[in-house]
PDB file of N, CA, C and O in Angstrom:
ATOM      1  N   MET A   1     -87.265  10.193 -72.158  1.00  0.00           N
ATOM      2  CA  MET A   1     -86.145   9.852 -72.905  1.00  0.00           C
ATOM      3  C   MET A   1     -85.440  10.835 -72.987  1.00  0.00           C
ATOM      4  O   MET A   1     -86.037  11.910 -72.948  1.00  0.00           O
ATOM      5  N   GLU A   2     -84.056  10.861 -73.117  1.00  0.00           N
ATOM      6  CA  GLU A   2     -83.275  12.178 -73.046  1.00  0.00           C
ATOM      7  C   GLU A   2     -83.055  12.565 -74.497  1.00  0.00           C
ATOM      8  O   GLU A   2     -82.910  11.829 -75.474  1.00  0.00           O
ATOM      9  N   LYS A   3     -83.063  13.746 -74.423  1.00  0.00           N
ATOM     10  CA  LYS A   3     -82.908  14.465 -75.712  1.00  0.00           C
ATOM     11  C   LYS A   3     -81.886  14.955 -75.895  1.00  0.00           C
ATOM     12  O   LYS A   3     -81.229  15.376 -74.943  1.00  0.00           O
ATOM     13  N   GLY A   4     -81.371  15.062 -77.386  1.00  0.00           N
ATOM     14  CA  GLY A   4     -80.032  15.605 -77.760  1.00  0.00           C
ATOM     15  C   GLY A   4     -79.405  14.038 -78.252  1.00  0.00           C
ATOM     16  O   GLY A   4     -80.030  12.978 -78.226  1.00  0.00           O
ATOM     17  N   ARG A   5     -78.005  14.250 -78.695  1.00  0.00           N
ATOM     18  CA  ARG A   5     -77.326  13.361 -79.468  1.00  0.00           C
ATOM     19  C   ARG A   5     -77.091  12.190 -78.178  1.00  0.00           C
ATOM     20  O   ARG A   5     -76.885  12.719 -77.085  1.00  0.00           O
ATOM     21  N   PRO A   6     -77.099  11.072 -78.188  1.00  0.00           N
ATOM     22  CA  PRO A   6     -76.278  10.237 -77.270  1.00  0.00           C
ATOM     23  C   PRO A   6     -74.984  10.136 -77.820  1.00  0.00           C
ATOM     24  O   PRO A   6     -74.635  10.229 -78.996  1.00  0.00           O
ATOM     25  N   SER A   7     -74.127   9.873 -76.497  1.00  0.00           N
ATOM     26  CA  SER A   7     -72.481   9.794 -76.879  1.00  0.00           C
ATOM     27  C   SER A   7     -72.128   8.563 -77.632  1.00  0.00           C
ATOM     28  O   SER A   7     -71.091   8.554 -78.297  1.00  0.00           O
ATOM     29  N   PHE A   8     -72.943   7.473 -77.581  1.00  0.00           N
ATOM     30  CA  PHE A   8     -72.732   6.112 -78.460  1.00  0.00           C
ATOM     31  C   PHE A   8     -72.548   6.382 -79.661  1.00  0.00           C
ATOM     32  O   PHE A   8     -71.730   5.706 -80.285  1.00  0.00           O
ATOM     33  N   MET A   9     -73.310   7.520 -80.355  1.00  0.00           N
ATOM     34  CA  MET A   9     -73.632   7.552 -81.558  1.00  0.00           C
ATOM     35  C   MET A   9     -72.203   8.338 -82.251  1.00  0.00           C
ATOM     36  O   MET A   9     -72.090   8.494 -83.467  1.00  0.00           O
ATOM     37  N   ASP A  10     -71.224   8.762 -81.314  1.00  0.00           N
ATOM     38  CA  ASP A  10     -69.924   9.193 -81.848  1.00  0.00           C
ATOM     39  C   ASP A  10     -68.957   8.217 -81.688  1.00  0.00           C
ATOM     40  O   ASP A  10     -67.818   8.461 -82.088  1.00  0.00           O
ATOM     41  N   SER A  11     -69.182   7.290 -81.238  1.00  0.00           N
ATOM     42  CA  SER A  11     -68.198   5.796 -80.825  1.00  0.00           C
ATOM     43  C   SER A  11     -68.005   5.519 -82.178  1.00  0.00           C
ATOM     44  O   SER A  11     -68.799   5.899 -83.039  1.00  0.00           O
ATOM     45  N   PRO A  12     -66.733   4.711 -82.476  1.00  0.00           N
ATOM     46  CA  PRO A  12     -66.379   3.765 -83.769  1.00  0.00           C
ATOM     47  C   PRO A  12     -67.012   2.387 -83.478  1.00  0.00           C
ATOM     48  O   PRO A  12     -66.648   1.450 -84.187  1.00  0.00           O
ATOM     49  N   TYR A  13     -67.862   2.184 -82.571  1.00  0.00           N
ATOM     50  CA  TYR A  13     -68.317   0.879 -82.270  1.00  0.00           C
ATOM     51  C   TYR A  13     -69.726   0.974 -82.875  1.00  0.00           C
ATOM     52  O   TYR A  13     -70.300  -0.095 -83.085  1.00  0.00           O
ATOM     53  N   PHE A  14     -70.176   1.795 -83.094  1.00  0.00           N
ATOM     54  CA  PHE A  14     -71.882   2.269 -83.424  1.00  0.00           C
ATOM     55  C   PHE A  14     -71.848   2.077 -84.811  1.00  0.00           C
ATOM     56  O   PHE A  14     -70.968   2.633 -85.467  1.00  0.00           O
ATOM     57  N   VAL A  15     -72.737   1.325 -85.374  1.00  0.00           N
ATOM     58  CA  VAL A  15     -72.956   1.321 -86.416  1.00  0.00           C
ATOM     59  C   VAL A  15     -74.576   1.552 -86.972  1.00  0.00           C
ATOM     60  O   VAL A  15     -75.602   0.953 -86.649  1.00  0.00           O
ATOM     61  N   ASP A  16     -74.340   2.764 -88.023  1.00  0.00           N
ATOM     62  CA  ASP A  16     -75.788   3.623 -88.115  1.00  0.00           C
ATOM     63  C   ASP A  16     -76.443   3.241 -89.565  1.00  0.00           C
ATOM     64  O   ASP A  16     -76.601   4.001 -90.521  1.00  0.00           O
ATOM     65  N   GLU A  17     -76.755   1.956 -89.474  1.00  0.00           N
ATOM     66  CA  GLU A  17     -77.697   1.175 -90.563  1.00  0.00           C
ATOM     67  C   GLU A  17     -79.011   1.852 -90.601  1.00  0.00           C
ATOM     68  O   GLU A  17     -79.596   1.976 -89.525  1.00  0.00           O
ATOM     69  N   PRO A  18     -79.543   2.291 -91.637  1.00  0.00           N
ATOM     70  CA  PRO A  18     -80.933   2.869 -91.651  1.00  0.00           C
ATOM     71  C   PRO A  18     -81.990   1.598 -91.181  1.00  0.00           C
ATOM     72  O   PRO A  18     -82.314   0.671 -91.923  1.00  0.00           O
ATOM     73  N   GLY A  19     -82.464   1.796 -89.710  1.00  0.00           N
ATOM     74  CA  GLY A  19     -83.493   0.640 -89.530  1.00  0.00           C
ATOM     75  C   GLY A  19     -82.905  -0.511 -88.780  1.00  0.00           C
ATOM     76  O   GLY A  19     -83.553  -1.492 -88.418  1.00  0.00           O
ATOM     77  N   ASN A  20     -81.733  -0.335 -88.590  1.00  0.00           N
ATOM     78  CA  ASN A  20     -80.687  -1.304 -87.975  1.00  0.00           C
ATOM     79  C   ASN A  20     -79.633  -1.065 -87.173  1.00  0.00           C
ATOM     80  O   ASN A  20     -78.499  -1.531 -87.283  1.00  0.00           O
ATOM     81  N   TRP A  21     -80.036  -0.349 -86.391  1.00  0.00           N
ATOM     82  CA  TRP A  21     -78.805   0.195 -85.505  1.00  0.00           C
ATOM     83  C   TRP A  21     -78.486  -0.677 -84.613  1.00  0.00           C
ATOM     84  O   TRP A  21     -79.299  -1.250 -83.888  1.00  0.00           O
ATOM     85  N   HIS A  22     -76.817  -0.898 -84.601  1.00  0.00           N
ATOM     86  CA  HIS A  22     -76.661  -1.670 -83.391  1.00  0.00           C
ATOM     87  C   HIS A  22     -74.814  -1.445 -83.356  1.00  0.00           C
ATOM     88  O   HIS A  22     -74.183  -0.873 -84.245  1.00  0.00           O
ATOM     89  N   LEU A  23     -74.381  -1.886 -82.450  1.00  0.00           N
ATOM     90  CA  LEU A  23     -73.365  -1.707 -81.958  1.00  0.00           C
ATOM     91  C   LEU A  23     -72.307  -2.946 -82.038  1.00  0.00           C
ATOM     92  O   LEU A  23     -72.604  -4.013 -81.501  1.00  0.00           O
ATOM     93  N   LYS A  24     -71.087  -2.785 -82.709  1.00  0.00           N
ATOM     94  CA  LYS A  24     -69.983  -4.018 -82.905  1.00  0.00           C
ATOM     95  C   LYS A  24     -69.718  -4.675 -81.719  1.00  0.00           C
ATOM     96  O   LYS A  24     -69.591  -4.048 -80.668  1.00  0.00           O
ATOM     97  N   PRO A  25     -69.608  -6.036 -81.795  1.00  0.00           N
ATOM     98  CA  PRO A  25     -69.625  -7.053 -80.706  1.00  0.00           C
ATOM     99  C   PRO A  25     -68.688  -6.632 -79.773  1.00  0.00           C
ATOM    100  O   PRO A  25     -68.903  -6.968 -78.608  1.00  0.00           O
ATOM    101  N   GLU A  26     -67.353  -5.743 -80.100  1.00  0.00           N
ATOM    102  CA  GLU A  26     -66.465  -5.603 -79.167  1.00  0.00           C
ATOM    103  C   GLU A  26     -66.670  -4.094 -78.556  1.00  0.00           C
ATOM    104  O   GLU A  26     -65.738  -3.474 -78.042  1.00  0.00           O
ATOM    105  N   ALA A  27     -67.816  -3.651 -78.658  1.00  0.00           N
ATOM    106  CA  ALA A  27     -67.964  -2.553 -78.035  1.00  0.00           C
ATOM    107  C   ALA A  27     -68.265  -2.657 -76.439  1.00  0.00           C
ATOM    108  O   ALA A  27     -69.011  -3.456 -75.872  1.00  0.00           O
ATOM    109  N   PRO A  28     -67.433  -1.567 -75.851  1.00  0.00           N
ATOM    110  CA  PRO A  28     -67.669  -1.513 -74.128  1.00  0.00           C
ATOM    111  C   PRO A  28     -68.553  -1.725 -73.619  1.00  0.00           C
ATOM    112  O   PRO A  28     -69.567  -1.320 -74.188  1.00  0.00           O
ATOM    113  N   GLU A  29     -68.729  -2.387 -72.415  1.00  0.00           N
ATOM    114  CA  GLU A  29     -70.019  -2.521 -71.831  1.00  0.00           C
ATOM    115  C   GLU A  29     -70.404  -1.499 -71.580  1.00  0.00           C
ATOM    116  O   GLU A  29     -71.557  -1.292 -71.957  1.00  0.00           O
ATOM    117  N   GLU A  30     -69.775  -0.484 -70.927  1.00  0.00           N
ATOM    118  CA  GLU A  30     -70.713   1.153 -70.225  1.00  0.00           C
ATOM    119  C   GLU A  30     -71.373   1.527 -71.777  1.00  0.00           C
ATOM    120  O   GLU A  30     -72.454   2.116 -71.773  1.00  0.00           O
ATOM    121  N   LEU A  31     -70.777   1.214 -73.017  1.00  0.00           N
ATOM    122  CA  LEU A  31     -71.223   1.764 -74.555  1.00  0.00           C
ATOM    123  C   LEU A  31     -72.815   0.888 -74.611  1.00  0.00           C
ATOM    124  O   LEU A  31     -73.923   1.406 -74.751  1.00  0.00           O
ATOM    125  N   GLN A  32     -72.484  -0.584 -74.453  1.00  0.00           N
ATOM    126  CA  GLN A  32     -73.653  -1.065 -74.439  1.00  0.00           C
ATOM    127  C   GLN A  32     -74.900  -0.858 -73.757  1.00  0.00           C
ATOM    128  O   GLN A  32     -76.016  -0.830 -74.277  1.00  0.00           O
ATOM    129  N   LYS A  33     -74.578  -0.702 -72.421  1.00  0.00           N
ATOM    130  CA  LYS A  33     -75.596  -0.347 -71.591  1.00  0.00           C
ATOM    131  C   LYS A  33     -76.184   1.094 -71.651  1.00  0.00           C
ATOM    132  O   LYS A  33     -77.146   1.422 -70.956  1.00  0.00           O
ATOM    133  N   GLU A  34     -75.576   1.913 -72.488  1.00  0.00           N
ATOM    134  CA  GLU A  34     -76.340   3.246 -72.618  1.00  0.00           C
ATOM    135  C   GLU A  34     -76.950   2.938 -73.971  1.00  0.00           C
ATOM    136  O   GLU A  34     -78.086   3.393 -74.102  1.00  0.00           O
ATOM    137  N   PHE A  35     -76.453   2.257 -75.033  1.00  0.00           N
ATOM    138  CA  PHE A  35     -76.883   1.889 -76.062  1.00  0.00           C
ATOM    139  C   PHE A  35     -78.767   1.212 -75.945  1.00  0.00           C
ATOM    140  O   PHE A  35     -79.840   1.567 -76.433  1.00  0.00           O
ATOM    141  N   GLU A  36     -78.288   0.045 -74.971  1.00  0.00           N
ATOM    142  CA  GLU A  36     -79.600  -0.454 -75.027  1.00  0.00           C
ATOM    143  C   GLU A  36     -80.683   0.242 -74.227  1.00  0.00           C
ATOM    144  O   GLU A  36     -81.871  -0.026 -74.406  1.00  0.00           O
ATOM    145  N   ALA A  37     -80.133   1.428 -73.055  1.00  0.00           N
ATOM    146  CA  ALA A  37     -81.366   1.867 -72.575  1.00  0.00           C
ATOM    147  C   ALA A  37     -81.773   3.118 -73.336  1.00  0.00           C
ATOM    148  O   ALA A  37     -82.697   3.833 -72.951  1.00  0.00           O
ATOM    149  N   TYR A  38     -81.155   3.328 -74.278  1.00  0.00           N
ATOM    150  CA  TYR A  38     -81.510   4.528 -75.174  1.00  0.00           C
ATOM    151  C   TYR A  38     -82.783   3.610 -76.240  1.00  0.00           C
ATOM    152  O   TYR A  38     -83.934   3.986 -76.462  1.00  0.00           O
ATOM    153  N   MET A  39     -82.272   2.653 -76.628  1.00  0.00           N
ATOM    154  CA  MET A  39     -83.196   1.730 -77.537  1.00  0.00           C
ATOM    155  C   MET A  39     -84.540   1.461 -76.893  1.00  0.00           C
ATOM    156  O   MET A  39     -85.642   1.637 -77.412  1.00  0.00           O
ATOM    157  N   HIS A  40     -84.261   0.986 -75.623  1.00  0.00           N
ATOM    158  CA  HIS A  40     -85.605   0.505 -74.755  1.00  0.00           C
ATOM    159  C   HIS A  40     -86.342   1.813 -74.647  1.00  0.00           C
ATOM    160  O   HIS A  40     -87.538   1.730 -74.926  1.00  0.00           O
ATOM    161  N   ASP A  41     -85.864   3.090 -74.279  1.00  0.00           N
ATOM    162  CA  ASP A  41     -86.688   4.269 -74.462  1.00  0.00           C
ATOM    163  C   ASP A  41     -87.314   4.615 -75.692  1.00  0.00           C
ATOM    164  O   ASP A  41     -88.402   5.190 -75.674  1.00  0.00           O
ATOM    165  N   ALA A  42     -86.661   4.286 -76.909  1.00  0.00           N
ATOM    166  CA  ALA A  42     -87.226   4.743 -77.963  1.00  0.00           C
ATOM    167  C   ALA A  42     -88.236   4.076 -78.372  1.00  0.00           C
ATOM    168  O   ALA A  42     -89.047   4.671 -79.081  1.00  0.00           O
ATOM    169  N   GLU A  43     -88.458   2.688 -78.046  1.00  0.00           N
ATOM    170  CA  GLU A  43     -89.210   1.742 -78.467  1.00  0.00           C
ATOM    171  C   GLU A  43     -90.803   2.308 -77.626  1.00  0.00           C
ATOM    172  O   GLU A  43     -91.928   2.303 -78.126  1.00  0.00           O
ATOM    173  N   ALA A  44     -90.518   2.630 -76.631  1.00  0.00           N
ATOM    174  CA  ALA A  44     -91.973   3.138 -75.721  1.00  0.00           C
ATOM    175  C   ALA A  44     -92.376   4.528 -76.517  1.00  0.00           C
ATOM    176  O   ALA A  44     -93.541   4.906 -76.637  1.00  0.00           O
ATOM    177  N   GLU A  45     -91.356   5.152 -76.985  1.00  0.00           N
ATOM    178  CA  GLU A  45     -91.835   6.720 -77.466  1.00  0.00           C
ATOM    179  C   GLU A  45     -92.283   6.647 -78.886  1.00  0.00           C
ATOM    180  O   GLU A  45     -92.873   7.565 -79.455  1.00  0.00           O
ATOM    181  N   ASN A  46     -91.922   5.328 -79.507  1.00  0.00           N
ATOM    182  CA  ASN A  46     -92.298   5.415 -81.311  1.00  0.00           C
ATOM    183  C   ASN A  46     -93.175   3.881 -81.220  1.00  0.00           C
ATOM    184  O   ASN A  46     -92.927   2.963 -82.001  1.00  0.00           O
ATOM    185  N   ALA A  47     -94.094   3.799 -80.271  1.00  0.00           N
ATOM    186  CA  ALA A  47     -94.945   2.805 -80.346  1.00  0.00           C
ATOM    187  C   ALA A  47     -95.817   2.805 -81.697  1.00  0.00           C
ATOM    188  O   ALA A  47     -95.853   3.943 -82.164  1.00  0.00           O
ATOM    189  N   PRO A  48     -96.401   2.036 -82.326  1.00  0.00           N
ATOM    190  CA  PRO A  48     -97.055   1.812 -83.241  1.00  0.00           C
ATOM    191  C   PRO A  48     -98.362   3.001 -83.087  1.00  0.00           C
ATOM    192  O   PRO A  48     -99.008   2.899 -82.044  1.00  0.00           O
ATOM    193  N   GLY A  49     -98.672   3.821 -83.804  1.00  0.00           N
ATOM    194  CA  GLY A  49    -100.188   4.780 -83.719  1.00  0.00           C
ATOM    195  C   GLY A  49     -99.417   5.948 -82.816  1.00  0.00           C
ATOM    196  O   GLY A  49    -100.215   6.350 -81.970  1.00  0.00           O
ATOM    197  N   THR A  50     -98.438   6.467 -82.734  1.00  0.00           N
ATOM    198  CA  THR A  50     -97.717   7.424 -82.071  1.00  0.00           C
ATOM    199  C   THR A  50     -96.924   8.362 -82.781  1.00  0.00           C
ATOM    200  O   THR A  50     -96.190   7.847 -83.625  1.00  0.00           O
ATOM    201  N   LEU A  51     -96.878   9.419 -82.689  1.00  0.00           N
ATOM    202  CA  LEU A  51     -95.973  10.066 -83.188  1.00  0.00           C
ATOM    203  C   LEU A  51     -95.140  10.905 -82.194  1.00  0.00           C
ATOM    204  O   LEU A  51     -95.799  11.721 -81.548  1.00  0.00           O
ATOM    205  N   ASP A  52     -93.771  10.852 -81.943  1.00  0.00           N
ATOM    206  CA  ASP A  52     -93.093  11.617 -81.002  1.00  0.00           C
ATOM    207  C   ASP A  52     -93.720  11.128 -79.523  1.00  0.00           C
ATOM    208  O   ASP A  52     -93.740  11.912 -78.574  1.00  0.00           O
ATOM    209  N   GLY A  53     -94.204   9.826 -79.423  1.00  0.00           N
ATOM    210  CA  GLY A  53     -95.034   9.535 -78.210  1.00  0.00           C
ATOM    211  C   GLY A  53     -96.015   9.990 -77.809  1.00  0.00           C
ATOM    212  O   GLY A  53     -96.401   9.783 -76.658  1.00  0.00           O
ATOM    213  N   VAL A  54     -96.833  10.926 -78.905  1.00  0.00           N
ATOM    214  CA  VAL A  54     -98.271  11.052 -78.827  1.00  0.00           C
ATOM    215  C   VAL A  54     -98.906  10.131 -79.698  1.00  0.00           C
ATOM    216  O   VAL A  54     -98.492   9.739 -80.790  1.00  0.00           O
ATOM    217  N   ARG A  55    -100.199   9.751 -78.971  1.00  0.00           N
ATOM    218  CA  ARG A  55    -100.987   8.790 -79.742  1.00  0.00           C
ATOM    219  C   ARG A  55    -102.012   9.768 -80.491  1.00  0.00           C
ATOM    220  O   ARG A  55    -102.639  10.778 -80.173  1.00  0.00           O
ATOM    221  N   ILE A  56    -101.842   8.759 -81.962  1.00  0.00           N
ATOM    222  CA  ILE A  56    -102.420   9.636 -83.053  1.00  0.00           C
ATOM    223  C   ILE A  56    -103.756   8.528 -83.407  1.00  0.00           C
ATOM    224  O   ILE A  56    -103.405   7.373 -83.647  1.00  0.00           O
ATOM    225  N   PRO A  57    -104.874   8.751 -83.437  1.00  0.00           N
ATOM    226  CA  PRO A  57    -105.851   7.819 -83.424  1.00  0.00           C
ATOM    227  C   PRO A  57    -106.298   7.599 -85.096  1.00  0.00           C
ATOM    228  O   PRO A  57    -106.572   8.570 -85.800  1.00  0.00           O
ATOM    229  N   TYR A  58    -106.324   6.321 -85.564  1.00  0.00           N
ATOM    230  CA  TYR A  58    -106.686   6.238 -87.145  1.00  0.00           C
ATOM    231  C   TYR A  58    -107.997   6.815 -87.481  1.00  0.00           C
ATOM    232  O   TYR A  58    -109.026   6.438 -86.921  1.00  0.00           O
ATOM    233  N   PRO A  59    -107.970   7.849 -88.512  1.00  0.00           N
ATOM    234  CA  PRO A  59    -109.434   8.269 -88.630  1.00  0.00           C
ATOM    235  C   PRO A  59    -110.756   7.637 -88.638  1.00  0.00           C
ATOM    236  O   PRO A  59    -111.838   8.126 -88.311  1.00  0.00           O
ATOM    237  N   TYR A  60    -110.404   6.147 -89.185  1.00  0.00           N
ATOM    238  CA  TYR A  60    -111.667   5.469 -89.478  1.00  0.00           C
ATOM    239  C   TYR A  60    -111.790   4.516 -88.237  1.00  0.00           C
ATOM    240  O   TYR A  60    -112.739   3.731 -88.207  1.00  0.00           O
ATOM    241  N   SER A  61    -110.818   4.545 -87.141  1.00  0.00           N
ATOM    242  CA  SER A  61    -111.203   3.257 -86.099  1.00  0.00           C
ATOM    243  C   SER A  61    -112.208   3.815 -85.266  1.00  0.00           C
ATOM    244  O   SER A  61    -112.146   4.955 -84.806  1.00  0.00           O
ATOM    245  N   LYS A  62    -113.443   2.745 -85.006  1.00  0.00           N
ATOM    246  CA  LYS A  62    -114.364   3.046 -83.915  1.00  0.00           C
ATOM    247  C   LYS A  62    -114.091   2.845 -82.901  1.00  0.00           C
ATOM    248  O   LYS A  62    -114.976   3.082 -82.079  1.00  0.00           O
ATOM    249  N   ASN A  63    -112.809   2.330 -82.390  1.00  0.00           N
ATOM    250  CA  ASN A  63    -112.285   2.137 -80.947  1.00  0.00           C
ATOM    251  C   ASN A  63    -111.724   3.381 -80.311  1.00  0.00           C
ATOM    252  O   ASN A  63    -111.601   3.597 -79.105  1.00  0.00           O
ATOM    253  N   ASP A  64    -111.387   4.209 -81.381  1.00  0.00           N
ATOM    254  CA  ASP A  64    -110.580   5.715 -80.554  1.00  0.00           C
ATOM    255  C   ASP A  64    -111.857   6.559 -80.350  1.00  0.00           C
ATOM    256  O   ASP A  64    -111.786   7.668 -79.819  1.00  0.00           O
TER     257      ASP A  64
END
């Protein structure tokens, strides 16, 4: 995942609601693609049981 502040965050089309980032419907297609790619990468990095992409085993889990 690209580190640093993505350009879509400085766009007037970006809505920075806590836990609900999204773009306004009239956002340009190029900006939408950048946003979707960033969010897709963020999902993989922030999977449950991970911290910054590193798996953290639950202390009481017998499977880990």
